[in-house]
Structure formats: structure tokens, C-alpha cells
TIZAVO-963777 format. One record per residue (C-alpha): y, z, x; residue in three letters. Coordinates in nm, 2 decimals. Layout:
% TIZAVO-963777
<rec <Y Z X> "ALA">
...
% end
This chain:
% TIZAVO-963777
<rec <4.34 -5.79 -6.38> "MET">
<rec <4.44 -5.43 -6.30> "LEU">
<rec <4.12 -5.39 -6.10> "LYS">
<rec <4.20 -5.70 -5.90> "ARG">
<rec <4.55 -5.57 -5.82> "ARG">
<rec <4.41 -5.23 -5.71> "MET">
<rec <4.16 -5.40 -5.48> "LEU">
<rec <4.44 -5.62 -5.33> "THR">
<rec <4.66 -5.31 -5.27> "LEU">
<rec <4.37 -5.13 -5.10> "LEU">
<rec <4.31 -5.42 -4.87> "VAL">
<rec <4.68 -5.44 -4.78> "VAL">
<rec <4.69 -5.06 -4.72> "LEU">
<rec <4.38 -5.09 -4.51> "SER">
<rec <4.53 -5.37 -4.30> "LEU">
<rec <4.85 -5.18 -4.25> "VAL">
<rec <4.65 -4.88 -4.14> "GLY">
<rec <4.46 -5.08 -3.89> "VAL">
<rec <4.78 -5.24 -3.76> "GLY">
<rec <4.95 -4.90 -3.72> "ALA">
<rec <4.65 -4.76 -3.55> "PHE">
<rec <4.62 -5.05 -3.32> "GLY">
<rec <4.99 -5.03 -3.23> "GLN">
<rec <4.95 -4.66 -3.16> "ALA">
<rec <4.66 -4.73 -2.93> "LYS">
<rec <4.86 -5.00 -2.75> "ALA">
<rec <5.13 -4.75 -2.68> "GLN">
<rec <4.89 -4.49 -2.54> "ASP">
<rec <4.96 -4.44 -2.16> "PRO">
<rec <4.72 -4.56 -1.91> "ILE">
<rec <4.57 -4.27 -1.73> "LYS">
<rec <4.53 -4.30 -1.35> "VAL">
<rec <4.47 -4.05 -1.07> "ARG">
<rec <4.63 -4.05 -0.72> "LEU">
<rec <4.43 -3.87 -0.45> "GLN">
<rec <4.65 -3.73 -0.17> "LEU">
<rec <4.52 -3.65 0.18> "GLN">
<rec <4.67 -3.30 0.19> "TRP">
<rec <4.83 -3.04 -0.03> "VAL">
<rec <5.16 -3.09 -0.21> "ALA">
<rec <5.44 -3.13 0.04> "GLN">
<rec <5.73 -3.36 0.12> "SER">
<rec <5.49 -3.61 0.28> "GLN">
<rec <5.41 -3.71 -0.08> "PHE">
<rec <5.75 -3.65 -0.23> "ALA">
<rec <5.80 -3.99 -0.37> "GLY">
<rec <5.50 -3.96 -0.60> "TYR">
<rec <5.59 -3.62 -0.73> "TYR">
<rec <5.95 -3.75 -0.79> "ALA">
<rec <5.81 -4.05 -0.98> "ALA">
<rec <5.63 -3.80 -1.21> "VAL">
<rec <5.92 -3.56 -1.24> "ALA">
<rec <6.18 -3.84 -1.31> "LYS">
<rec <5.95 -4.01 -1.56> "GLY">
<rec <5.92 -4.34 -1.36> "TYR">
<rec <5.54 -4.36 -1.42> "TYR">
<rec <5.59 -4.28 -1.79> "ALA">
<rec <5.84 -4.56 -1.81> "GLU">
<rec <5.57 -4.80 -1.68> "GLU">
<rec <5.33 -4.67 -1.95> "GLY">
<rec <5.13 -4.47 -1.70> "LEU">
<rec <5.01 -4.11 -1.71> "GLU">
<rec <4.95 -4.01 -1.35> "VAL">
<rec <4.76 -3.71 -1.23> "THR">
<rec <4.82 -3.62 -0.87> "ILE">
<rec <4.51 -3.47 -0.70> "LEU">
<rec <4.59 -3.26 -0.40> "GLU">
<rec <4.39 -3.29 -0.08> "GLY">
<rec <4.21 -3.04 0.14> "ALA">
<rec <4.01 -3.02 0.46> "VAL">
<rec <3.69 -3.13 0.29> "ASP">
<rec <3.84 -3.40 0.07> "ILE">
<rec <3.84 -3.75 0.20> "VAL">
<rec <4.06 -3.98 -0.02> "PRO">
<rec <3.86 -4.29 0.07> "GLN">
<rec <3.54 -4.12 -0.06> "GLN">
<rec <3.71 -4.00 -0.37> "VAL">
<rec <3.85 -4.35 -0.46> "VAL">
<rec <3.53 -4.53 -0.36> "ALA">
<rec <3.33 -4.30 -0.59> "SER">
<rec <3.56 -4.35 -0.89> "GLY">
<rec <3.72 -4.00 -0.86> "GLY">
<rec <4.06 -4.16 -0.85> "ALA">
<rec <4.21 -4.50 -0.90> "GLU">
<rec <4.46 -4.48 -0.61> "PHE">
<rec <4.46 -4.30 -0.28> "GLY">
<rec <4.68 -4.22 0.02> "ILE">
<rec <4.55 -4.23 0.37> "ALA">
<rec <4.61 -4.35 0.72> "TRP">
<rec <4.53 -4.72 0.78> "VAL">
<rec <4.26 -4.67 1.06> "PRO">
<rec <4.07 -4.42 0.84> "LYS">
<rec <4.06 -4.67 0.55> "VAL">
<rec <3.96 -4.95 0.79> "LEU">
<rec <3.67 -4.74 0.91> "SER">
<rec <3.56 -4.66 0.55> "SER">
<rec <3.59 -5.02 0.46> "ARG">
<rec <3.37 -5.13 0.75> "GLU">
<rec <3.12 -4.87 0.63> "GLY">
<rec <3.09 -5.05 0.30> "GLY">
<rec <3.38 -4.92 0.08> "ALA">
<rec <3.57 -5.21 -0.07> "ASP">
<rec <3.91 -5.04 -0.02> "LEU">
<rec <4.23 -5.25 -0.02> "VAL">
<rec <4.57 -5.16 0.11> "ASN">
<rec <4.82 -5.26 -0.16> "ILE">
<rec <5.15 -5.10 -0.04> "ALA">
<rec <5.23 -4.99 0.32> "GLN">
<rec <5.48 -4.71 0.24> "ILE">
<rec <5.52 -4.57 0.59> "PHE">
<rec <5.66 -4.84 0.82> "GLN">
<rec <5.60 -4.64 1.14> "ARG">
<rec <5.39 -4.37 1.29> "SER">
<rec <5.49 -4.00 1.29> "GLY">
<rec <5.25 -3.90 1.57> "THR">
<rec <5.38 -3.72 1.88> "LEU">
<rec <5.24 -3.54 2.18> "GLN">
<rec <5.45 -3.23 2.25> "VAL">
<rec <5.47 -3.01 2.56> "SER">
<rec <5.71 -2.76 2.71> "PHE">
<rec <5.95 -2.91 2.96> "VAL">
<rec <5.82 -2.69 3.24> "ASP">
<rec <5.47 -2.86 3.21> "ALA">
<rec <5.63 -3.16 3.38> "GLY">
<rec <5.49 -3.41 3.12> "ILE">
<rec <5.75 -3.69 3.08> "GLU">
<rec <5.51 -3.97 2.99> "GLY">
<rec <5.15 -4.05 2.92> "VAL">
<rec <5.06 -4.09 3.29> "ALA">
<rec <5.15 -3.73 3.34> "ASP">
<rec <4.87 -3.62 3.11> "LEU">
<rec <4.62 -3.69 3.38> "LYS">
<rec <4.45 -3.36 3.48> "GLY">
<rec <4.60 -3.18 3.18> "LYS">
<rec <4.46 -3.01 2.88> "LYS">
<rec <4.55 -3.24 2.59> "VAL">
<rec <4.50 -3.13 2.23> "GLY">
<rec <4.40 -3.36 1.95> "THR">
<rec <4.29 -3.29 1.59> "TRP">
<rec <4.00 -3.53 1.58> "GLY">
<rec <3.88 -3.65 1.24> "PHE">
<rec <4.03 -3.99 1.31> "GLY">
<rec <4.37 -3.86 1.42> "ASN">
<rec <4.29 -3.90 1.79> "GLU">
<rec <4.30 -4.28 1.82> "HIS">
<rec <4.66 -4.33 1.91> "GLU">
<rec <4.63 -4.06 2.18> "VAL">
<rec <4.31 -4.20 2.33> "PHE">
<rec <4.45 -4.55 2.33> "ALA">
<rec <4.76 -4.44 2.51> "ALA">
<rec <4.55 -4.25 2.77> "LEU">
<rec <4.33 -4.56 2.83> "ARG">
<rec <4.64 -4.78 2.87> "ALA">
<rec <4.76 -4.54 3.14> "ALA">
<rec <4.43 -4.55 3.32> "GLY">
<rec <4.31 -4.22 3.20> "ILE">
<rec <3.96 -4.21 3.04> "ASP">
<rec <3.95 -3.95 2.76> "PRO">
<rec <3.57 -3.94 2.80> "ASP">
<rec <3.59 -3.83 3.17> "LYS">
<rec <3.66 -3.46 3.23> "ALA">
<rec <3.79 -3.55 3.58> "ASP">
<rec <4.07 -3.75 3.42> "ASP">
<rec <4.17 -3.52 3.13> "VAL">
<rec <4.05 -3.23 2.93> "THR">
<rec <4.05 -3.31 2.56> "ILE">
<rec <4.08 -2.99 2.35> "VAL">
<rec <3.99 -2.98 1.98> "ASN">
<rec <4.32 -2.86 1.83> "GLN">
<rec <4.36 -2.66 1.52> "SER">
<rec <4.61 -2.80 1.26> "PHE">
<rec <4.90 -2.60 1.39> "ASP">
<rec <5.07 -2.54 1.73> "MET">
<rec <4.93 -2.20 1.82> "SER">
<rec <4.73 -2.34 2.11> "GLN">
<rec <5.05 -2.49 2.26> "LEU">
<rec <5.24 -2.17 2.20> "LEU">
<rec <4.96 -1.96 2.35> "ASN">
<rec <4.93 -2.19 2.66> "GLY">
<rec <4.57 -2.30 2.57> "GLU">
<rec <4.68 -2.67 2.59> "VAL">
<rec <4.94 -2.84 2.80> "ASP">
<rec <5.03 -3.09 2.54> "ALA">
<rec <4.96 -3.07 2.17> "ALA">
<rec <4.94 -3.34 1.90> "GLN">
<rec <5.21 -3.31 1.64> "ALA">
<rec <5.36 -3.49 1.35> "MET">
<rec <5.73 -3.54 1.35> "THR">
<rec <5.74 -3.40 1.00> "TYR">
<rec <5.52 -3.10 1.04> "ASN">
<rec <5.39 -2.95 1.36> "GLU">
<rec <5.69 -3.04 1.58> "TYR">
<rec <5.91 -2.84 1.34> "ALA">
<rec <5.65 -2.55 1.35> "GLN">
<rec <5.74 -2.50 1.72> "VAL">
<rec <6.12 -2.52 1.66> "LEU">
<rec <6.08 -2.26 1.38> "GLU">
<rec <5.94 -2.01 1.62> "GLN">
<rec <6.13 -1.76 1.84> "VAL">
<rec <6.11 -1.81 2.21> "ASN">
<rec <6.02 -1.47 2.35> "PRO">
<rec <6.21 -1.54 2.66> "GLU">
<rec <6.54 -1.61 2.49> "THR">
<rec <6.50 -1.43 2.16> "GLY">
<rec <6.62 -1.74 1.98> "LYS">
<rec <6.44 -2.03 1.81> "LEU">
<rec <6.29 -2.29 2.04> "TYR">
<rec <6.53 -2.57 2.10> "GLN">
<rec <6.45 -2.95 2.12> "PRO">
<rec <6.57 -2.96 2.48> "GLU">
<rec <6.29 -2.71 2.57> "GLU">
<rec <6.03 -2.96 2.46> "LEU">
<rec <5.90 -3.29 2.61> "SER">
<rec <5.80 -3.54 2.35> "VAL">
<rec <5.58 -3.85 2.38> "ILE">
<rec <5.64 -4.08 2.08> "ASP">
<rec <5.35 -4.32 2.03> "TYR">
<rec <5.58 -4.58 1.87> "ASN">
<rec <5.75 -4.61 2.21> "ASP">
<rec <5.42 -4.61 2.40> "VAL">
<rec <5.29 -4.90 2.20> "GLY">
<rec <4.97 -4.75 2.06> "THR">
<rec <5.11 -4.63 1.73> "ALA">
<rec <4.90 -4.70 1.42> "MET">
<rec <5.01 -4.75 1.06> "LEU">
<rec <4.96 -4.44 0.85> "GLN">
<rec <5.03 -4.35 0.48> "ASP">
<rec <4.97 -4.63 0.24> "HIS">
<rec <4.85 -4.68 -0.12> "ILE">
<rec <4.50 -4.82 -0.15> "PHE">
<rec <4.25 -4.89 -0.43> "ALA">
<rec <3.91 -5.04 -0.48> "LEU">
<rec <3.89 -5.42 -0.48> "GLY">
<rec <3.68 -5.41 -0.80> "SER">
<rec <3.94 -5.19 -0.98> "TYR">
<rec <4.22 -5.43 -0.88> "LEU">
<rec <4.02 -5.73 -1.00> "ALA">
<rec <4.06 -5.59 -1.36> "GLU">
<rec <4.37 -5.38 -1.33> "ASN">
<rec <4.63 -5.58 -1.13> "GLU">
<rec <4.91 -5.52 -1.38> "GLU">
<rec <4.84 -5.14 -1.38> "THR">
<rec <4.85 -5.15 -1.00> "ALA">
<rec <5.19 -5.33 -1.00> "VAL">
<rec <5.33 -5.07 -1.24> "LYS">
<rec <5.20 -4.79 -1.02> "PHE">
<rec <5.36 -4.94 -0.71> "ILE">
<rec <5.69 -5.00 -0.90> "ARG">
<rec <5.72 -4.64 -1.01> "ALA">
<rec <5.61 -4.50 -0.67> "SER">
<rec <5.87 -4.71 -0.50> "ILE">
<rec <6.14 -4.58 -0.73> "ARG">
<rec <6.02 -4.23 -0.65> "GLY">
<rec <6.07 -4.29 -0.28> "TRP">
<rec <6.41 -4.45 -0.33> "VAL">
<rec <6.51 -4.14 -0.54> "PHE">
<rec <6.40 -3.91 -0.25> "CYS">
<rec <6.61 -4.11 -0.01> "ARG">
<rec <6.92 -4.10 -0.23> "ASP">
<rec <6.88 -3.76 -0.39> "ASN">
<rec <6.76 -3.56 -0.09> "PHE">
<rec <6.82 -3.20 -0.21> "GLU">
<rec <6.68 -3.26 -0.57> "GLU">
<rec <6.37 -3.42 -0.42> "CYS">
<rec <6.30 -3.12 -0.20> "VAL">
<rec <6.33 -2.90 -0.51> "ASP">
<rec <6.08 -3.12 -0.69> "ILE">
<rec <5.83 -3.08 -0.40> "VAL">
<rec <5.87 -2.71 -0.41> "LEU">
<rec <5.81 -2.69 -0.78> "GLU">
<rec <5.48 -2.87 -0.72> "ASN">
<rec <5.38 -2.70 -0.39> "GLY">
<rec <5.55 -2.37 -0.32> "PRO">
<rec <5.31 -2.28 -0.03> "THR">
<rec <5.55 -2.40 0.24> "LEU">
<rec <5.90 -2.28 0.27> "GLY">
<rec <6.22 -2.47 0.17> "LYS">
<rec <6.34 -2.50 0.53> "GLY">
<rec <6.01 -2.67 0.64> "HIS">
<rec <6.00 -2.89 0.33> "MET">
<rec <6.36 -3.00 0.39> "THR">
<rec <6.28 -3.09 0.75> "TRP">
<rec <5.97 -3.27 0.64> "GLN">
<rec <6.14 -3.49 0.38> "LEU">
<rec <6.40 -3.59 0.63> "ASN">
<rec <6.14 -3.69 0.88> "GLU">
<rec <5.93 -3.87 0.62> "ILE">
<rec <6.23 -4.07 0.51> "ASN">
<rec <6.27 -4.18 0.87> "LYS">
<rec <5.92 -4.32 0.86> "LEU">
<rec <6.00 -4.53 0.55> "ILE">
<rec <6.36 -4.63 0.59> "TRP">
<rec <6.48 -4.88 0.68> "PRO">
<rec <6.21 -5.12 0.55> "SER">
<rec <6.34 -5.45 0.66> "SER">
<rec <6.12 -5.66 0.43> "ALA">
<rec <6.13 -5.41 0.14> "GLY">
<rec <5.95 -5.08 0.10> "ILE">
<rec <5.57 -5.12 0.09> "GLY">
<rec <5.56 -5.47 0.25> "VAL">
<rec <5.32 -5.49 0.54> "MET">
<rec <5.46 -5.54 0.89> "ASP">
<rec <5.21 -5.79 1.03> "GLU">
<rec <5.29 -5.71 1.39> "ALA">
<rec <5.22 -5.34 1.34> "LEU">
<rec <4.91 -5.43 1.14> "TRP">
<rec <4.79 -5.64 1.43> "ALA">
<rec <4.86 -5.35 1.67> "GLN">
<rec <4.68 -5.10 1.44> "THR">
<rec <4.37 -5.33 1.43> "VAL">
<rec <4.39 -5.38 1.81> "LYS">
<rec <4.39 -5.01 1.88> "VAL">
<rec <4.12 -4.95 1.62> "ALA">
<rec <3.89 -5.21 1.79> "LEU">
<rec <3.96 -5.08 2.14> "GLU">
<rec <3.89 -4.73 2.02> "GLY">
<rec <3.57 -4.84 1.84> "LYS">
<rec <3.71 -4.72 1.51> "VAL">
<rec <3.59 -5.05 1.38> "ILE">
<rec <3.37 -5.31 1.55> "THR">
<rec <3.52 -5.63 1.40> "LYS">
<rec <3.84 -5.77 1.27> "GLU">
<rec <3.89 -5.66 0.91> "PRO">
<rec <3.92 -5.94 0.65> "GLU">
<rec <4.11 -5.91 0.33> "ASN">
<rec <4.18 -5.54 0.40> "ALA">
<rec <4.53 -5.57 0.26> "TYR">
<rec <4.72 -5.78 0.01> "ARG">
<rec <5.09 -5.82 -0.04> "THR">
<rec <5.11 -6.00 -0.37> "ASP">
<rec <5.11 -5.68 -0.58> "LEU">
<rec <5.39 -5.50 -0.39> "VAL">
<rec <5.58 -5.83 -0.38> "THR">
<rec <5.55 -5.86 -0.76> "LYS">
<rec <5.66 -5.50 -0.79> "ALA">
<rec <5.97 -5.55 -0.57> "LEU">
<rec <6.06 -5.88 -0.75> "GLU">
<rec <6.04 -5.70 -1.08> "GLY">
<rec <6.26 -5.41 -0.97> "LEU">
<rec <6.52 -5.65 -0.82> "MET">
<rec <6.54 -5.83 -1.15> "LYS">
<rec <6.54 -5.52 -1.37> "ASP">
<rec <6.74 -5.29 -1.14> "MET">
<rec <6.96 -5.51 -0.92> "PRO">
<rec <7.15 -5.21 -0.78> "ASP">
<rec <6.83 -5.04 -0.65> "LEU">
<rec <6.83 -5.05 -0.27> "ASP">
<rec <6.47 -5.14 -0.18> "LEU">
<rec <6.53 -5.19 0.20> "LYS">
<rec <6.76 -4.90 0.29> "GLY">
<rec <6.92 -5.10 0.57> "GLU">
<rec <7.21 -4.86 0.58> "LYS">
<rec <6.99 -4.55 0.56> "TYR">
<rec <7.12 -4.25 0.77> "GLU">
<rec <6.90 -3.94 0.81> "PRO">
<rec <7.03 -3.60 0.70> "GLN">
<rec <7.13 -3.33 0.94> "THR">
<rec <6.88 -3.05 0.88> "VAL">
<rec <6.91 -2.70 1.01> "GLU">
<rec <6.59 -2.54 1.14> "VAL">
<rec <6.51 -2.21 0.98> "THR">
<rec <6.30 -1.93 1.12> "PRO">
<rec <5.94 -1.97 1.00> "GLY">
<rec <6.05 -2.27 0.79> "GLY">
<rec <6.17 -2.04 0.51> "GLU">
% end
């Protein structure tokens, strides 16, 4: 009888042990990796904020953010299993997708393009048509499509030297400052500020916005959608719930960076101290402008801008046919609906968003 009781006790203890172990395993965070397209900077502030504020952890995720570099292509990293999620511009992912990578856009974070063409006022370039016969800088590597589409729309063939001289531009504004190009490609949140952070040798003061002429490709009509979250279709087929959780936390990160501007800049600097506080402050302000307001909710695809992006991509031979099933909205919709239910005070559209007033600092320090 005693032996039978001992056996029963052992069985019970064994079952309790299995249950406790199983519970512990169920509570282990799901590990995922996010591949950025460049180094840590305010362009990716929302993701760093989501880590720092514990939003990913609250969703049961342990997120490792992988910084980018010149030789790192997020599409290749995700396609090869090196990361579960990636950030990249839409036309680049469309090109990779047509090349065989089953990459799917699951949240369109940036609602508008940040690409500009910048020249000095004395160059006399007030619109795209004025680029005819000029030296026009572009970065290449898939960043040139908005520029070339605008040139073609103005009757300027970027492949004809008689029409325009296309110059391979470094990822800074030195060629504009040195007079090697008449107009340089720039992002609102980076290279444009790099000019304003420099001293004009003629005045001894920082360059002023009124000394520059700016072509905004959103106004021209050739802007293409840029930063978005993507993943492999095969990964999503088995991990939809994880993807929704990742989007939920990422969205909360971007909302935090809109509503807690200074603290968000500090979070970025803690993760990427390479660039100065002044530059990162400017950058976050410009990044927020690309996201807010989001009339349908942050991350929801603007179908008109998607169609424009595809049209420019087809005309520029980035892709050869209309992409099918290249984006899905059900996951971001589920994320937004969940946030509205769980956190009804969270503003997911930013309709009353107002940019900060940011002072330009010498050298972006």
C-alpha cells in the first residue's frame, strides 16, 4: 500500500513538473530579427523606441535590430532567413520580388516620399524642366527611379548626354557644395540638413533655406513609397500572429516618437551615437512628417500611392509586370483594431499632428 502511494506521488510530481516546464516554455519570448537598411538613426526611431519602452516585450517578442551597411541588402537578408522582418523602399522590394524572393509588404509606415533634388538658387533650377543640360546627381542603387521618372515626364531622357548629365553621387552633399553637380539628390531627413549645417564661405553663416532651390518629388508626381515592413510569404503563412504582434509594437514605437519627441531622440542616440544630436533631432522631425498624418491609420497602404509607385517602377523598368499579392493589409488592420480596443486613447492617425520647430546646428552636433 505504501509502495502504491509513493508511486502515485511520483506520478503527480512528475506531471506537475511537466506542467510547470510547459508553462515556462509557453512564456518564453519569441525571438525575431529586424534588418534595417542603414545604421541606427532617427529614420528607424520607432523600432528602437519599441525596444526601449518594452512594447515588443509586452507582445511576448524579443526583437534584435540588425543595422544596415552599404553591402547589406535587407531583401537578401530576409529572403535568406537572416532576419524575420526587414525595412526597405517599396521599389527595391518589388524588384527583389520579381527576381524570385517571396517578400510581402505588411505595413506601409512611411506614407510619403522624402526624396528631393537640391540646388543653389543661383543655378536657376526652379523645376524639373530646368534640369535640362545640367549635371544632376543621383545615388543609383535603386534610388534614382523617382528622379529619372521626373526627367522623362519633362521630356528629358536621362540616357541621353545631350539632354542631361547624370552624375553618380556619393551619399553626402560634397559634390553640390564643391560645384561638381548642379543639383544633388537629397532626403529631407538627411542630406538636405547636411547642407544647412554647413557654413557658407561667402556669408560666414550657416546656409539658409532661402539660398536653396528644392524639387519635391511628391509635388512632381513621381514620388514612390519608401520605408515599410516586409517579411517572407512563407514565414507569414506560419507566423501571422507573431507578425501582428510585431506590427502592434512597432506602431506604438512610432506613436511614442511623435508624442515624446525629445525622449525618442535620446533613445536613438543611445543606440547610434555616430551622428550628432542636432542632426538626429532634425531627422526625427522630418521622419515624423513622412508618417503623420496617416489618414487611414499608420501602416495602412495608400492604394493611389501604391499605384503611382508601380507605374513609375514599370516605366523605369524596375519591374516588367504588375506585381500581384505584393502587399497585404489584413495584418496591419488586425494590429490597429487590437490597439484601438486595448488602448482607445492611442492616436493612430495623427490628424492633428504638428511638426516641431528644430534649430539647425553647425555640423549637426
